[in-house]
MIDOSE-1310 file (N, C-alpha, C; in nm, 2 decimals, decimal comma, always signed):
residues 68
msrk	+0,07/-0,12/-0,06/-0,01/-0,01/-0,02/+0,12/+0,12/+0,00; +0,04/+0,25/-0,05/+0,13/+0,34/-0,09/+0,12/+0,40/+0,02; +0,20/+0,52/+0,05/+0,21/+0,60/+0,15/+0,08/+0,72/+0,17; +0,06/+0,72/+0,06/-0,04/+0,85/-0,01/-0,21/+0,79/+0,08
sqla	-0,18/+0,61/+0,00/-0,36/+0,55/+0,04/-0,33/+0,54/+0,18; -0,25/+0,53/+0,22/-0,23/+0,43/+0,38/-0,28/+0,58/+0,49; -0,21/+0,70/+0,42/-0,25/+0,81/+0,51/-0,37/+0,86/+0,54; -0,48/+0,83/+0,36/-0,57/+0,86/+0,34/-0,68/+0,79/+0,44
elrk	-0,62/+0,64/+0,45/-0,68/+0,61/+0,52/-0,71/+0,58/+0,67; -0,57/+0,63/+0,70/-0,58/+0,67/+0,85/-0,65/+0,80/+0,92; -0,62/+0,89/+0,77/-0,72/+1,04/+0,83/-0,88/+1,03/+0,85; -0,93/+0,90/+0,79/-1,09/+0,86/+0,79/-1,04/+0,81/+0,93
ltlp	-1,01/+0,76/+1,01/-1,05/+0,71/+1,13/-1,04/+0,83/+1,26; -1,12/+0,76/+1,38/-1,17/+0,89/+1,50/-1,01/+0,88/+1,60; -1,04/+1,02/+1,68/-0,96/+0,96/+1,76/-0,89/+0,81/+1,87; -1,06/+0,79/+1,90/-1,02/+0,68/+1,95/-0,97/+0,54/+1,88
elkk	-1,03/+0,54/+1,77/-0,96/+0,44/+1,67/-0,80/+0,45/+1,69; -0,76/+0,53/+1,63/-0,61/+0,57/+1,61/-0,60/+0,54/+1,71; -0,58/+0,60/+1,89/-0,53/+0,56/+1,97/-0,50/+0,40/+1,97; -0,66/+0,32/+1,96/-0,64/+0,20/+1,97/-0,53/+0,15/+1,87
rlrd	-0,50/+0,18/+1,72/-0,42/+0,12/+1,60/-0,29/+0,16/+1,65; -0,27/+0,24/+1,72/-0,12/+0,30/+1,77/-0,06/+0,20/+1,93; -0,19/+0,19/+1,96/-0,15/+0,06/+2,13/-0,13/-0,09/+2,05; -0,20/-0,14/+1,94/-0,18/-0,23/+1,89/-0,05/-0,24/+1,78
lkge	+0,00/-0,13/+1,74/+0,11/-0,12/+1,67/+0,25/-0,11/+1,78; +0,26/-0,04/+1,88/+0,34/-0,06/+1,99/+0,33/-0,18/+2,05; +0,26/-0,29/+2,06/+0,24/-0,44/+2,07/+0,33/-0,51/+1,97; +0,29/-0,47/+1,87/+0,39/-0,54/+1,77/+0,50/-0,54/+1,74
efem	+0,59/-0,43/+1,78/+0,70/-0,38/+1,78/+0,74/-0,43/+1,89; +0,70/-0,41/+2,04/+0,72/-0,53/+2,12/+0,76/-0,61/+2,15; +0,70/-0,72/+2,06/+0,71/-0,83/+2,04/+0,82/-0,90/+1,92; +0,84/-0,78/+1,81/+0,90/-0,79/+1,75/+1,07/-0,77/+1,79
rfer	+1,06/-0,69/+1,91/+1,18/-0,65/+1,95/+1,24/-0,76/+2,00; +1,18/-0,83/+2,09/+1,24/-0,96/+2,14/+1,27/-1,06/+2,03; +1,17/-1,06/+1,94/+1,20/-1,21/+1,84/+1,38/-1,13/+1,78; +1,39/-0,98/+1,76/+1,51/-0,96/+1,72/+1,64/-0,99/+1,79
isgk	+1,65/-0,97/+1,91/+1,73/-1,03/+2,04/+1,77/-1,17/+2,01; +1,64/-1,29/+2,00/+1,64/-1,38/+1,99/+1,72/-1,44/+1,88; +1,69/-1,37/+1,80/+1,75/-1,40/+1,61/+1,63/-1,47/+1,56; +1,52/-1,44/+1,58/+1,40/-1,55/+1,51/+1,37/-1,42/+1,42
leny	+1,40/-1,32/+1,43/+1,31/-1,24/+1,34/+1,33/-1,24/+1,22; +1,22/-1,28/+1,09/+1,30/-1,30/+0,96/+1,28/-1,16/+0,86; +1,19/-1,06/+0,91/+1,14/-0,95/+0,83/+1,20/-0,85/+0,90; +1,35/-0,78/+0,89/+1,40/-0,65/+0,93/+1,33/-0,56/+0,94
rrvr	+1,30/-0,53/+0,82/+1,24/-0,42/+0,75/+1,12/-0,40/+0,76; +1,06/-0,49/+0,82/+0,91/-0,47/+0,92/+0,94/-0,36/+1,02; +1,02/-0,37/+1,12/+1,05/-0,30/+1,22/+1,07/-0,15/+1,18; +1,11/-0,12/+1,09/+1,15/+0,01/+1,07/+0,99/+0,08/+0,99
elrr	+0,93/-0,04/+0,89/+0,79/+0,00/+0,87/+0,70/+0,01/+0,98; +0,69/-0,07/+1,10/+0,62/-0,02/+1,21/+0,66/+0,12/+1,23; +0,78/+0,15/+1,30/+0,82/+0,29/+1,35/+0,79/+0,42/+1,31; +0,77/+0,37/+1,14/+0,75/+0,49/+1,07/+0,56/+0,51/+1,10
diar	+0,51/+0,40/+1,08/+0,38/+0,35/+1,12/+0,32/+0,45/+1,27; +0,38/+0,40/+1,35/+0,40/+0,43/+1,49/+0,42/+0,61/+1,46; +0,48/+0,68/+1,45/+0,54/+0,80/+1,36/+0,41/+0,89/+1,31; +0,37/+0,86/+1,21/+0,26/+0,89/+1,09/+0,14/+0,91/+1,22
irtl	+0,09/+0,78/+1,29/-0,02/+0,79/+1,39/+0,01/+0,88/+1,48; +0,13/+0,90/+1,54/+0,13/+0,98/+1,64/+0,09/+1,15/+1,62; +0,16/+1,13/+1,44/+0,17/+1,29/+1,40/+0,03/+1,31/+1,39; -0,08/+1,22/+1,32/-0,19/+1,25/+1,32/-0,32/+1,25/+1,44
item	-0,24/+1,19/+1,54/-0,34/+1,20/+1,66/-0,31/+1,36/+1,75; -0,18/+1,42/+1,71/-0,15/+1,55/+1,74/-0,20/+1,65/+1,68; -0,22/+1,66/+1,57/-0,29/+1,74/+1,45/-0,43/+1,76/+1,53; -0,52/+1,61/+1,58/-0,66/+1,62/+1,59/-0,66/+1,65/+1,77
emkl	-0,57/+1,66/+1,79/-0,59/+1,68/+1,99/-0,58/+1,85/+1,94; -0,50/+1,90/+1,88/-0,47/+2,03/+1,86/-0,57/+2,10/+1,79; -0,65/+2,05/+1,74/-0,80/+2,09/+1,65/-0,87/+2,11/+1,77; -0,88/+2,03/+1,86/-0,99/+2,04/+1,98/-1,00/+2,20/+2,04
């Protein structure tokens, strides 16, 4: 999925939905951290994508909170 379409999809979500998505991604990142340490992680690129997705969602949450 391209960044623009992903960002457009995220902008459609409400604030509670974005916070839930953020919580889910942070949980996935936590699990991947242990996989990387134990040497079981197969897709290292996913770690980078996850961090960027988390940053995008945090930015959108900040934008929405500033509008309130």
